[in-house]
C-alpha positions in Angstrom: 28.1 10.2 12.3 25.2 7.8 12.5 21.8 8.6 10.9 18.5 6.9 11.4 17.1 4.9 8.4 15.1 7.8 6.9 18.1 10.0 7.1 20.4 7.4 5.5 17.9 6.9 2.6 17.4 10.6 2.1 21.2 11.2 2.1 21.8 8.4 -0.4 19.1 9.8 -2.7 20.5 13.3 -2.5 24.1 12.1 -3.0 23.2 10.0 -6.0 21.1 12.8 -7.5 24.1 15.2 -7.1 26.6 12.7 -8.4 24.7 12.0 -11.6 23.2 15.5 -12.0 19.7 14.2 -12.3 16.5 14.3 -10.1 16.0 10.6 -11.0 17.9 8.0 -9.1 17.9 4.7 -10.9 18.2 2.1 -8.1 15.9 -0.6 -7.0 14.7 -0.8 -3.4 17.0 -3.8 -3.0 20.0 -1.7 -4.1 19.0 1.1 -1.8 18.6 -1.3 1.1 22.1 -2.7 0.4 23.6 0.8 0.4 22.0 1.9 3.6 22.3 -1.4 5.5 18.7 -2.2 5.9 16.1 -4.6 4.6 14.1 -3.9 1.4 10.9 -3.9 3.4 12.2 -1.2 5.8 13.5 0.9 2.9 10.1 0.5 1.2 8.3 1.9 4.3 10.6 4.9 4.3 10.1 5.5 0.6 6.3 5.2 0.8 6.3 7.7 3.7 8.5 10.1 1.7 6.2 9.7 -1.3 3.1 10.4 0.8 4.8 13.6 2.1 5.6 14.7 -1.4 9.4 14.4 -1.3 9.8 11.7 -3.9 7.8 9.9 -6.6 8.4 6.2 -6.9 8.7 4.4 -10.2 9.8 1.0 -11.3 13.5 0.7 -10.5 13.8 4.5 -9.9 13.0 7.3 -7.5 12.3 10.8 -8.7 13.3 13.5 -6.2 10.6 16.1 -6.0 11.4 18.1 -2.9 15.1 18.3 -2.1 14.5 20.6 0.9 12.2 18.1 2.5 14.7 15.3 1.9 17.5 17.4 3.5 15.3 17.9 6.6 15.3 14.1 7.0 19.1 14.1 7.5 19.5 14.7 11.2 23.0 14.3 12.7 
């Protein structure tokens, strides 16, 4: 299935969180962009929007997942 960019970013964050059993995902925006097949700038826009809506908290080289339910709503197949 193909997801839009916000859906791909949200899915990656949730998958990484579950894989490592932590609400903190230690990846740079460049790394996230590589994983989801987008530019760093486009991923930054998605992350800033998710942070503004309270789903994540951005840090240096990491993303803290705050609201898993909101992130899961971004994944639309």
